[in-house]
C-alpha positions as CSV (number, residue, x, y, z in Angstrom):
1,M,1.2,-4.6,-29.6
2,K,4.4,-4.9,-31.7
3,R,3.7,-1.6,-33.4
4,R,3.2,0.2,-30.1
5,I,6.4,-1.3,-28.8
6,A,8.3,-0.2,-31.9
7,Q,6.9,3.4,-31.6
8,F,7.8,3.4,-27.9
9,I,11.4,2.4,-28.7
10,I,11.7,5.1,-31.3
11,F,10.4,7.7,-28.9
12,I,12.7,6.5,-26.1
13,S,15.7,6.6,-28.5
14,I,15.0,10.2,-29.5
15,F,14.3,11.2,-25.9
16,S,17.5,9.5,-24.7
17,I,19.7,11.7,-26.9
18,G,18.2,14.9,-25.5
19,Y,18.1,13.6,-22.0
20,F,21.8,12.6,-22.2
21,A,22.7,16.0,-23.4
22,L,20.9,17.6,-20.5
23,N,22.5,15.4,-18.0
24,Y,26.0,15.9,-19.5
25,Y,25.6,19.6,-19.3
26,V,24.3,19.7,-15.7
27,V,26.7,17.1,-14.4
28,S,29.7,18.7,-16.2
29,I,29.0,22.2,-14.8
30,M,28.4,20.8,-11.3
31,S,31.6,18.9,-11.4
32,N,33.5,22.1,-12.4
33,L,31.9,24.0,-9.6
34,L,32.6,21.3,-7.0
35,Q,36.1,20.7,-8.5
36,V,35.5,17.1,-9.2
37,S,37.9,15.6,-11.8
38,K,36.4,14.0,-14.9
39,S,37.8,10.6,-14.5
40,E,36.5,7.3,-15.7
41,I,34.3,7.1,-12.6
42,F,32.7,10.4,-13.6
43,Y,31.8,9.2,-17.1
44,I,30.4,5.9,-15.7
45,F,28.3,7.9,-13.2
46,L,27.1,10.2,-16.0
47,F,26.2,7.2,-18.3
48,I,24.2,5.5,-15.5
49,I,22.1,8.5,-14.5
50,A,21.6,9.7,-18.1
51,F,20.3,6.4,-19.3
52,S,18.6,5.2,-16.1
53,Y,15.2,6.6,-17.1
54,P,14.9,5.4,-20.7
55,V,16.3,2.0,-19.7
56,A,13.9,1.8,-16.7
57,A,11.0,2.9,-19.0
58,L,11.8,0.2,-21.5
59,L,12.2,-2.5,-18.9
60,E,8.8,-1.5,-17.3
61,R,7.1,-2.0,-20.7
62,M,8.8,-5.3,-21.3
63,M,9.1,-7.1,-17.9
64,S,7.5,-5.0,-15.1
65,N,8.4,-6.2,-11.6
66,I,9.3,-4.8,-8.2
67,L,12.9,-4.1,-9.2
68,T,12.0,-2.3,-12.5
69,R,9.4,-0.2,-10.7
70,I,11.9,0.9,-8.0
71,L,14.4,1.8,-10.8
72,Y,11.7,3.7,-12.7
73,T,10.7,5.6,-9.6
74,I,14.2,6.6,-8.7
75,S,15.1,7.6,-12.2
76,S,11.9,9.6,-12.6
77,A,12.7,11.5,-9.3
78,W,16.2,12.2,-10.7
79,M,14.7,13.7,-13.8
80,G,12.8,16.2,-11.7
81,M,15.9,16.9,-9.6
82,V,18.1,17.5,-12.7
83,F,15.7,20.2,-13.8
84,F,15.9,21.9,-10.4
85,I,19.7,21.8,-10.6
86,L,19.5,23.3,-14.1
87,F,17.2,26.1,-12.8
88,F,19.7,27.0,-10.0
89,L,22.6,26.9,-12.5
90,I,20.8,29.5,-14.6
91,I,20.3,31.7,-11.5
92,Y,24.0,31.2,-10.5
93,G,25.0,32.2,-14.1
94,I,23.0,35.4,-13.8
95,L,24.2,36.3,-10.3
96,S,27.9,35.6,-11.2
97,L,27.7,38.3,-13.8
98,G,27.8,40.9,-11.0
99,L,28.9,38.9,-8.0
100,K,32.0,36.9,-7.3
101,I,30.8,33.7,-5.8
102,P,33.2,30.9,-4.8
103,T,32.5,28.0,-7.1
104,V,32.6,25.3,-4.4
105,I,30.2,27.2,-2.2
106,A,27.9,27.8,-5.2
107,G,28.0,24.1,-6.1
108,A,27.3,23.0,-2.6
109,V,24.4,25.5,-2.2
110,I,22.9,24.3,-5.5
111,V,23.0,20.6,-4.4
112,I,21.5,21.4,-1.0
113,L,18.7,23.6,-2.5
114,A,17.9,21.1,-5.3
115,S,17.8,18.3,-2.7
116,I,15.4,20.1,-0.4
117,L,13.1,21.1,-3.3
118,S,13.1,17.5,-4.6
119,I,12.2,16.0,-1.2
120,Y,9.5,18.5,-0.6
121,S,8.1,18.0,-4.2
122,I,8.1,14.2,-3.9
123,L,6.2,14.4,-0.6
124,N,3.8,17.0,-2.1
125,G,3.4,14.7,-5.2
126,F,1.9,11.9,-3.1
127,S,-0.5,14.1,-1.1
128,L,-4.2,14.1,-2.0
129,N,-6.0,17.4,-1.5
130,I,-9.7,18.1,-1.6
131,E,-10.7,21.2,-3.7
132,E,-14.3,22.4,-3.2
133,I,-16.1,24.7,-5.6
134,E,-19.7,25.8,-6.2
135,V,-21.1,26.2,-9.6
136,P,-24.6,27.6,-10.3
137,L,-26.6,25.5,-12.8
138,K,-29.8,26.5,-14.6
139,N,-32.9,24.5,-15.3
140,I,-32.2,21.7,-12.8
141,E,-35.5,19.9,-12.2
142,S,-34.4,17.9,-9.2
143,G,-35.9,18.9,-5.8
144,E,-32.5,18.8,-4.1
145,S,-30.9,22.1,-3.2
146,E,-27.6,20.9,-4.6
147,M,-25.9,18.0,-6.4
148,R,-22.5,16.8,-5.4
149,V,-20.1,15.9,-8.2
150,V,-16.6,14.6,-7.8
151,Q,-14.1,15.1,-10.6
152,L,-11.0,13.0,-10.9
153,S,-8.5,13.6,-13.7
154,D,-5.0,12.7,-14.8
155,I,-4.6,9.9,-12.2
156,H,-1.9,8.2,-14.3
157,I,-2.0,4.7,-12.9
158,G,1.2,3.0,-14.0
159,S,4.6,2.2,-12.6
160,I,4.6,4.7,-9.8
161,R,0.9,5.1,-8.9
162,N,-0.9,1.8,-8.8
163,S,-3.7,0.0,-6.9
164,G,-2.6,1.4,-3.5
165,Y,-2.8,5.0,-4.7
166,L,-6.1,4.3,-6.4
167,K,-7.5,2.9,-3.2
168,R,-6.6,6.1,-1.4
169,I,-8.4,8.1,-4.0
170,V,-11.5,5.9,-3.7
171,D,-11.6,6.2,0.1
172,K,-11.3,10.0,0.0
173,T,-13.9,10.2,-2.8
174,N,-16.4,8.1,-0.8
175,N,-15.9,10.4,2.2
176,L,-17.2,13.3,0.1
177,K,-20.5,11.4,-0.5
178,P,-20.8,12.3,-4.2
179,D,-24.0,11.7,-6.3
180,I,-21.8,10.9,-9.3
181,V,-18.0,10.7,-10.1
182,L,-16.7,12.0,-13.4
183,I,-13.2,11.0,-14.5
184,T,-11.9,13.4,-17.2
185,G,-9.1,11.4,-18.9
186,D,-5.6,10.0,-18.4
187,M,-6.7,7.3,-16.0
188,V,-3.6,5.3,-17.2
189,D,0.0,6.5,-17.4
190,G,1.4,4.3,-20.2
191,S,4.5,3.5,-18.2
192,A,3.7,-0.1,-17.4
193,R,1.5,-2.9,-18.7
194,L,-2.1,-2.7,-17.5
195,H,-3.7,-5.4,-15.3
196,K,-7.4,-5.7,-14.5
197,H,-6.8,-6.2,-10.8
198,T,-5.1,-2.7,-10.5
199,F,-8.4,-1.0,-11.1
200,C,-10.6,-3.2,-8.8
201,A,-10.8,-0.4,-6.2
202,I,-13.0,1.6,-8.6
203,D,-15.9,-0.7,-7.8
204,E,-15.8,0.4,-4.2
205,I,-17.0,3.9,-5.2
206,K,-20.5,4.4,-3.8
207,A,-21.8,6.4,-6.8
208,P,-22.0,6.0,-10.6
209,V,-18.7,6.5,-12.3
210,L,-18.3,8.0,-15.8
211,F,-15.1,8.2,-17.8
212,V,-13.8,9.9,-21.0
213,T,-10.4,9.2,-22.6
214,G,-7.4,11.5,-22.5
215,N,-4.2,11.5,-24.6
216,H,-2.5,8.8,-22.5
217,E,-5.3,6.4,-23.3
218,I,-4.6,6.9,-26.9
219,Y,-0.8,6.4,-26.3
220,E,-1.6,3.2,-24.4
221,G,-4.2,2.0,-27.0
222,L,-7.9,2.3,-26.6
223,N,-8.6,-1.4,-26.9
224,E,-6.1,-2.1,-24.1
225,V,-7.6,0.5,-21.8
226,S,-11.1,-0.8,-22.5
227,R,-9.9,-4.3,-21.6
228,V,-9.0,-3.3,-18.1
229,L,-11.7,-0.8,-17.4
230,K,-14.8,-2.6,-18.9
231,P,-14.9,-5.2,-16.0
232,T,-15.2,-2.4,-13.5
233,K,-18.3,-0.2,-12.8
234,I,-16.9,2.6,-14.9
235,K,-19.1,3.6,-17.8
236,I,-16.9,4.9,-20.7
237,L,-18.6,7.7,-22.6
238,Q,-17.5,7.8,-26.2
239,N,-18.8,10.9,-27.9
240,E,-22.2,10.3,-26.4
241,M,-24.7,11.7,-23.9
242,I,-26.6,10.2,-21.0
243,E,-29.0,11.7,-18.6
244,F,-28.5,11.5,-14.8
245,N,-30.8,13.2,-12.3
246,A,-32.3,15.3,-15.1
247,I,-28.8,16.5,-16.1
248,Q,-27.4,15.8,-19.5
249,I,-23.9,14.5,-19.2
250,V,-21.8,14.6,-22.4
251,G,-18.6,12.7,-22.8
252,V,-16.2,13.5,-25.7
253,D,-13.2,11.4,-26.5
254,Y,-9.7,13.0,-26.7
255,S,-8.7,13.7,-30.2
256,F,-5.7,15.4,-32.0
257,D,-8.3,16.9,-34.4
258,R,-8.9,20.5,-33.5
259,D,-12.5,20.4,-34.8
260,H,-13.3,17.2,-33.0
261,L,-15.3,18.8,-30.2
262,L,-17.3,21.0,-32.5
263,R,-18.3,18.0,-34.7
264,V,-19.3,15.8,-31.8
265,L,-21.4,18.4,-30.1
266,K,-23.2,19.2,-33.3
267,G,-24.0,15.6,-33.8
268,L,-25.6,15.2,-30.4
269,R,-29.2,16.3,-29.6
270,I,-28.4,18.5,-26.6
271,Q,-31.6,20.1,-25.2
272,K,-30.7,23.6,-24.2
273,N,-33.6,23.8,-21.8
274,K,-31.9,21.2,-19.6
275,P,-28.7,21.5,-17.6
276,T,-25.7,20.0,-19.4
277,I,-22.3,18.9,-18.2
278,L,-19.5,18.3,-20.7
279,M,-16.6,15.9,-19.9
280,Y,-13.6,16.7,-22.2
281,H,-10.0,16.1,-21.3
282,F,-8.5,19.0,-23.2
283,P,-9.1,22.4,-21.7
284,Q,-10.2,24.2,-24.8
285,G,-13.4,24.8,-26.8
286,L,-15.3,26.7,-24.1
287,N,-16.9,28.9,-26.7
288,V,-17.9,25.9,-28.7
289,A,-19.4,24.3,-25.6
290,S,-21.3,27.5,-24.7
291,E,-22.8,27.7,-28.2
292,A,-23.9,24.0,-27.9
293,G,-25.8,24.8,-24.7
294,V,-23.3,23.3,-22.2
295,N,-23.5,24.8,-18.7
296,L,-20.4,23.3,-17.2
297,Q,-17.3,21.8,-18.9
298,L,-14.9,19.6,-16.9
299,S,-11.3,19.2,-18.2
300,G,-7.8,18.4,-17.0
301,H,-4.6,17.8,-18.9
302,T,-2.5,20.7,-17.8
303,H,-1.5,19.4,-14.3
304,A,-1.2,23.1,-13.6
305,G,2.3,22.8,-14.9
306,Q,3.1,20.2,-12.1
307,I,6.6,21.4,-11.3
308,F,8.0,25.0,-11.1
309,P,9.2,26.6,-13.3
310,F,7.2,24.7,-15.9
311,N,4.1,26.2,-14.3
312,M,4.9,29.5,-16.0
313,L,5.5,27.9,-19.4
314,V,2.3,25.8,-19.3
315,R,0.3,28.9,-18.3
316,L,1.5,30.5,-21.5
317,I,0.4,27.5,-23.6
318,F,-3.0,27.0,-22.0
319,P,-5.1,30.1,-21.4
320,Y,-7.4,27.8,-19.3
321,F,-4.7,26.7,-16.9
322,K,-6.4,25.6,-13.7
323,G,-9.5,26.5,-11.7
324,L,-12.8,27.9,-12.6
325,Y,-13.5,30.1,-15.7
326,E,-16.7,31.5,-17.1
327,Y,-17.7,32.5,-20.7
328,N,-21.2,33.7,-21.6
329,G,-22.8,31.9,-18.7
330,T,-20.9,28.6,-19.3
331,Y,-18.4,27.5,-16.7
332,L,-15.2,25.6,-17.3
333,Y,-13.3,23.9,-14.4
334,V,-9.7,22.7,-15.1
335,S,-8.4,20.2,-12.6
336,Q,-4.8,20.2,-11.6
337,G,-4.9,16.4,-11.8
338,T,-5.2,13.7,-9.2
339,G,-1.8,12.2,-10.0
340,T,1.4,13.1,-11.7
341,W,3.2,12.3,-15.0
342,G,7.0,11.7,-15.2
343,P,8.7,12.9,-12.0
344,P,6.5,12.0,-9.0
345,M,6.7,15.6,-7.9
346,R,4.7,18.7,-7.5
347,L,6.0,22.2,-6.8
348,G,3.6,25.1,-7.3
349,S,0.7,22.7,-7.9
350,R,-1.0,19.9,-6.0
351,N,-2.9,16.7,-6.6
352,E,-6.6,17.3,-6.3
353,I,-9.9,15.5,-5.9
354,T,-12.5,18.1,-6.8
355,L,-15.9,18.3,-5.1
356,I,-18.2,20.4,-7.3
357,K,-21.4,21.5,-5.6
358,L,-24.0,22.2,-8.3
359,K,-26.3,24.9,-6.9
360,H,-29.8,25.3,-8.3
361,I,-30.6,28.7,-9.6
């Protein structure tokens, strides 16, 4: 525990320097546009907003309560807004090369547009949408015409999204009448201490629930995650395979080792004459999964970029960005995520609960 706290403090310290620089640049430029003098009040305001997030994050880890959660939520929302302001400042800088725009008007327009986008993004960030897809699956022995699988991913239970949000997810999941629920990592956020009661709603899901770890479970500590999830009905798959309704379901832990998926799949006795679903948080290794005999891989992690314009950057980093892909007869579905990380916002993406209808062929 002490080691994780020390690592967290180091990370927050480095992050704070960069975040202060970003806030200083944005607030300074906006004050120039709006012709606000840089008095003592200006620097006090700058100091408060620049350090609100790292301070709130540190307080949440050490002494989480209603006040620290409110501070964390507000400071997280400001983080998203400051990026919107920066984006509009860049646009203004480009336009001002050829147009003469009054600075006060430009500043006012930027504040209004950034505020509108922030409000919309926050509202969108707390909506829950159902995404339905159909995937053909070979060699299913069941007599049913289809199997209903719900995928949840990147819920990020923590300071902002807690038991109430999880209960909403559970209710919507039950309405879909799934045969099984598969959670592909990042159940926890790492922003606040974990409590067993926060995850009690999982037991209300009227179907078996399987889970594999994501990168945030590693950040939080696998023993700590296991402590709060083991009392629930969730079965954690750790580089292992089980059979459900004649379908092989493989769960592979998140790992920073690039060859991890290949080694795990080679070590499992996957029967290629049976349908196989792979749960793996990171959306890569589709060719490896295909060679191992996997029919469908379920992943998350990308959040579909979560907030514009980061959507475009994340799309460049991850070839498998969101949605359904196919490679040599093997399908990969990348969830946009059921929650958010950092700013509780979504712009150009949305929270999703995915209903996957496995069609027999």
